[in-house]
N, C-alpha and C positions, 0 to 999 in steps of 0.2 A: 504493499499500499504507500502510496507516495504523499508525502507532507507537503501540503501547499499553504502558503500566506492565507491569512484570514480574508483578504480582499478577493481572492481568487475564488473563493467558494461562493456559492449561490446566495445572494441577497446579503451576504454579510458585511460587505462594504458599507451598505447602506445603513444597515443596523449599528455600524459603529458611528456613523454620523448622527445616529439619532440621539445617543448620548451626549453629544456636544450640543445639540438642540435643546435638548430637556433641561440640562445644567443652565444654558445660557437664560431658557426661559424662567427658571426658578431665581437666577440671580436678578433678572430683573424684576420679578415681582418682589423679591426681598429688600431690592434698592427702593422701589416705589413706597413700599411699607414703610422703611426707615425714614425716607424723607418726609412722609405724612405724619408720623410720628413726632419727629423734631419739629416740625410746623406747628403741631397742635399744642406741644409743650412751650415753644417760644411764644405763640400767640396768647398763652394764658399768662404770660407775664406783661403783657402790653395793655395799656389802657384803651379803652373804646374810642375810636375814632382818629388813634394816633397813626402816623406814618408806619410804623412798625406793624400794627394790627391790620392795616390796610394791605401792606406787603404780603403778611402771612396768609391773610385770607385769600389774597389773588392767588399765591403759592398753592395753597389748599383747593383752591377751584382747578388749577392746571392738574394738580395731582389726581385730583377726582377724574377729570377728563380723561388722562392717558390711562388711569386703571381701567376705564371702562373699555378700552380698546385691548386689553389682555385677552379676553375671549376670543377676539378676532386673531389676534397672534397666535394663540394655541391652535385655532381651527387651521390656520395657514401652514403652521409647522406639521401638523399631523397631516394634512393632505399633501403636502410635499414629499413627506415621508413614504405616503401610500403610492403616490404616483412613481416616486423613485423605485420602491420594490416591484411594483407591477413592471415598470420599464425593464428593470434589471432583469427579472425573470424571462422577460420576452427576450431580451438581447441575449443574455446568456444561454437560453434554450436552444437557441439557433445554432449554437457552436457545436 
């Protein structure tokens, strides 16, 4: 039996890329959550109507907006992996 690198096995190259996508998405979610926590804590130290309160309020609104896209980003990652797997199986199946 011949030992081949994992990239040459059917579908394994794509599955290796899945790990990078999942870790990247997890880091994205954690960074957004951390930014939100910091902004909430910082806003609690500001007086109402001050420049600091307005800036942190705008920051929280921005974090809320970008975190709303996390579902779309996750769907795109999953769709890309599925398409790559299907394409990989068809291309490697012809050999």
